[in-house]
C-alpha positions as CSV (number, residue, x, y, z in Angstrom):
1,M,10.4,-7.6,4.8
2,R,9.5,-5.0,7.7
3,A,8.0,-6.8,11.0
4,D,5.1,-4.6,11.1
5,L,4.0,-5.4,7.5
6,T,4.3,-8.8,8.2
7,K,2.8,-8.5,11.0
8,E,-0.1,-6.4,9.1
9,L,0.3,-9.0,6.4
10,R,-0.5,-12.2,8.9
11,T,-3.5,-10.0,10.4
12,A,-5.0,-9.6,7.1
13,I,-4.7,-13.7,6.3
14,A,-6.0,-14.5,9.8
15,T,-8.6,-12.0,8.9
16,A,-9.5,-13.5,5.7
17,Q,-10.0,-16.8,7.2
18,I,-12.1,-15.8,9.9
19,E,-14.4,-12.8,8.6
20,N,-14.4,-13.1,4.8
21,A,-18.0,-12.3,4.9
22,H,-16.8,-8.7,5.3
23,I,-13.7,-8.5,3.3
24,G,-16.2,-9.5,0.4
25,A,-14.5,-10.0,-3.3
26,V,-12.1,-7.3,-3.2
27,G,-9.6,-8.1,-0.1
28,I,-7.4,-6.8,1.2
29,G,-4.5,-4.5,0.6
30,V,-1.0,-4.8,1.9
31,P,2.0,-2.8,1.2
32,L,5.4,-4.8,1.5
33,V,8.9,-3.9,1.1
34,D,12.0,-5.7,0.8
35,K,15.5,-5.0,1.9
36,E,16.3,-3.5,-1.0
37,M,13.2,-1.2,-0.4
38,T,11.5,-2.6,-3.4
39,A,8.1,-2.1,-2.9
40,A,4.9,-4.2,-3.4
41,T,1.0,-4.9,-3.1
42,A,0.0,-8.8,-1.0
43,H,-3.6,-9.1,-2.3
44,V,-5.0,-11.1,0.3
45,L,-8.8,-12.8,-0.7
46,P,-11.0,-14.7,1.0
47,L,-11.8,-18.3,-0.4
48,A,-14.9,-19.6,1.6
49,N,-16.6,-21.3,-1.2
50,A,-13.5,-23.2,-1.8
51,R,-14.1,-24.7,2.2
52,S,-18.2,-25.1,1.1
53,H,-17.2,-27.7,-1.5
54,A,-14.8,-29.2,-0.1
55,T,-14.9,-32.8,1.8
56,H,-12.5,-32.1,3.9
57,P,-13.5,-28.4,4.6
58,E,-10.6,-28.5,7.6
59,H,-7.9,-28.5,5.7
60,M,-8.6,-26.5,2.8
61,P,-7.0,-23.2,1.9
62,T,-9.1,-20.2,3.4
63,A,-7.1,-17.4,2.1
64,A,-5.2,-16.7,-1.0
65,V,-2.3,-14.1,-1.4
66,F,-1.1,-12.4,-4.2
67,V,1.9,-10.4,-4.9
68,A,2.5,-7.8,-7.4
69,R,5.1,-5.5,-7.5
70,A,4.9,-1.9,-7.5
71,T,5.8,0.2,-10.3
72,A,7.0,3.7,-11.2
73,S,4.4,4.8,-13.3
74,P,1.7,7.0,-12.5
75,L,-0.7,4.3,-11.9
76,T,1.3,3.7,-8.8
77,D,-1.0,3.3,-5.4
78,I,0.0,5.6,-3.9
79,R,-1.8,4.5,0.0
80,T,0.6,1.8,-0.5
81,V,3.3,4.2,-1.1
82,A,2.5,6.4,1.3
83,R,1.9,2.8,4.2
84,V,5.7,1.7,2.7
85,Y,7.4,4.6,3.5
86,S,5.1,6.4,6.5
87,L,3.8,9.3,4.4
88,T,1.1,11.7,6.0
89,P,-1.5,12.4,3.7
90,A,-0.6,15.6,2.8
91,E,2.9,14.3,1.8
92,A,1.5,11.3,-0.5
93,R,-1.0,14.4,-2.1
94,L,2.2,16.0,-2.6
95,V,3.6,12.8,-4.3
96,E,0.8,12.2,-6.5
97,Q,0.9,15.7,-8.1
98,L,4.6,15.1,-7.9
99,I,4.3,11.6,-9.7
100,S,1.8,13.5,-12.5
101,G,4.3,15.5,-13.6
102,A,3.5,18.9,-12.2
103,S,6.3,21.1,-11.0
104,L,6.5,21.8,-7.2
105,T,4.9,25.2,-7.7
106,E,2.3,23.7,-9.7
107,A,1.5,21.0,-6.9
108,A,1.7,23.7,-4.2
109,N,-1.0,25.3,-6.3
110,A,-3.1,22.8,-7.2
111,L,-3.3,21.1,-3.5
112,G,-4.4,24.9,-2.3
113,I,-0.4,25.3,-0.5
114,A,2.0,27.2,0.0
115,E,5.4,26.7,-2.1
116,A,7.1,26.8,1.2
117,T,4.8,23.8,2.9
118,A,5.0,21.8,-0.4
119,R,8.7,22.3,0.1
120,T,8.7,21.2,4.1
121,H,6.8,18.0,2.8
122,R,8.9,17.4,-0.4
123,N,11.8,17.2,2.3
124,H,9.9,14.8,4.8
125,I,9.4,12.8,1.9
126,F,12.8,13.2,0.4
127,T,14.0,11.3,4.3
128,K,11.7,8.9,5.0
129,T,12.1,7.4,1.0
130,G,16.2,8.1,1.9
131,V,16.2,10.2,-1.5
132,S,19.0,12.7,-1.3
133,P,17.7,16.0,-3.3
């Protein structure tokens, strides 16, 4: 796993341990990627109730981590993909359009950008994700 994502996961776990009231039931989503560039999301959730009901609360877990592999379906969380590959918001919006089945021209029109701009974003996406056109 990339060092920056490992650090982010550790920070999310520490945050769940200390500030679980601010996280709420939703938790924190952290993008993950392995050496084969397989994407996943770690969901870090606080376990405040488990500690408060324990006989020895100092020995009880304070956070749970659930890992789910990303899928190639349109339901993929684009924010996670964007974070894994360091895509800009504009590049992420283009990816979202393309994943939904739009052509490059259709995506450019939907986003209100020139087709040349969409091509530039696409080329940056290819470079960042290691895909050749």
